[in-house]
ZAROKOL-246403 format. One record per residue (C-alpha): residue in one letter; x, y negated, z negated; residue number from 1. Coordinates in steps of 0.2 Angstrom, whole numbers, plus 5000, padded with zeros to 4 digits. Example, Ala and Ser with C-alpha at 12.3 -4.5 7.8 and 13.67 -1.06 7.14 Angstrom:
! residues 2
residuo, u, v, w, num
A, 5062, 5022, 4961, 1 .
S, 5068, 5005, 4964, 2 .
END
This chain:
! residues 94
residuo, u, v, w, num
M, 4932, 5049, 4808, 1 .
A, 4932, 5037, 4822, 2 .
D, 4921, 5049, 4832, 3 .
T, 4909, 5049, 4818, 4 .
F, 4907, 5030, 4819, 5 .
A, 4906, 5030, 4838, 6 .
N, 4893, 5044, 4838, 7 .
F, 4883, 5034, 4825, 8 .
F, 4883, 5018, 4835, 9 .
I, 4879, 5027, 4851, 10 .
G, 4864, 5035, 4842, 11 .
V, 4858, 5019, 4835, 12 .
G, 4860, 5010, 4852, 13 .
L, 4850, 5024, 4861, 14 .
G, 4837, 5024, 4848, 15 .
V, 4834, 5006, 4849, 16 .
G, 4834, 5006, 4868, 17 .
I, 4821, 5020, 4868, 18 .
A, 4811, 5012, 4855, 19 .
L, 4810, 4996, 4865, 20 .
L, 4805, 5004, 4881, 21 .
F, 4791, 5014, 4873, 22 .
A, 4786, 5003, 4858, 23 .
P, 4767, 5002, 4857, 24 .
Q, 4768, 4987, 4845, 25 .
S, 4771, 4968, 4847, 26 .
G, 4787, 4960, 4850, 27 .
E, 4787, 4953, 4832, 28 .
E, 4785, 4971, 4825, 29 .
T, 4798, 4978, 4836, 30 .
R, 4810, 4964, 4831, 31 .
G, 4806, 4968, 4813, 32 .
Q, 4810, 4987, 4816, 33 .
I, 4827, 4982, 4824, 34 .
K, 4832, 4971, 4810, 35 .
E, 4828, 4985, 4798, 36 .
K, 4838, 4997, 4808, 37 .
A, 4853, 4985, 4809, 38 .
D, 4852, 4982, 4790, 39 .
A, 4852, 5001, 4787, 40 .
S, 4867, 5002, 4799, 41 .
K, 4876, 4988, 4789, 42 .
D, 4872, 4997, 4773, 43 .
Y, 4879, 5014, 4779, 44 .
L, 4895, 5006, 4786, 45 .
R, 4897, 4997, 4769, 46 .
R, 4895, 5013, 4759, 47 .
R, 4907, 5023, 4771, 48 .
S, 4920, 5009, 4770, 49 .
Y, 4919, 5010, 4751, 50 .
E, 4920, 5029, 4752, 51 .
L, 4935, 5028, 4764, 52 .
R, 4944, 5016, 4753, 53 .
D, 4942, 5026, 4737, 54 .
S, 4948, 5042, 4747, 55 .
A, 4963, 5033, 4753, 56 .
N, 4967, 5027, 4735, 57 .
E, 4965, 5044, 4729, 58 .
M, 4977, 5051, 4742, 59 .
I, 4990, 5037, 4738, 60 .
E, 4989, 5042, 4720, 61 .
R, 4991, 5061, 4724, 62 .
G, 5006, 5056, 4735, 63 .
K, 5014, 5046, 4721, 64 .
D, 5012, 5061, 4709, 65 .
V, 5020, 5073, 4722, 66 .
I, 5034, 5061, 4724, 67 .
G, 5036, 5059, 4706, 68 .
R, 5037, 5078, 4703, 69 .
G, 5049, 5080, 4717, 70 .
K, 5060, 5067, 4710, 71 .
D, 5060, 5075, 4693, 72 .
T, 5064, 5092, 4701, 73 .
V, 5079, 5084, 4711, 74 .
L, 5085, 5076, 4695, 75 .
Q, 5084, 5093, 4685, 76 .
G, 5093, 5102, 4699, 77 .
A, 5107, 5089, 4699, 78 .
E, 5108, 5090, 4680, 79 .
A, 5109, 5109, 4681, 80 .
A, 5123, 5107, 4695, 81 .
R, 5133, 5096, 4684, 82 .
E, 5131, 5108, 4669, 83 .
T, 5137, 5122, 4680, 84 .
Y, 5152, 5112, 4686, 85 .
R, 5156, 5107, 4668, 86 .
D, 5155, 5125, 4662, 87 .
A, 5166, 5131, 4677, 88 .
L, 5179, 5118, 4672, 89 .
R, 5179, 5123, 4654, 90 .
Q, 5181, 5141, 4659, 91 .
Q, 5197, 5138, 4669, 92 .
P, 5213, 5141, 4661, 93 .
A, 5223, 5125, 4658, 94 .
END
């Protein structure tokens, strides 16, 4: 995930640098394009952060479900063991 962000910023930086070197328009137009690219990058990062947050929340909820099911399984196993022990005690002669 970090590599994706790093590659994105490297690409943006290279694109801006090349655009500045070969830009046939005025400085004002170039600054406008840089601002547009920066705004687009900001929007992309905002969207990705929301997606990552949602994904993390989903994983947390799935983890809670798995833990809850595991807890239920352990409790059922403990209850079965108790019943087996009680049955064994009842079957022993006094």
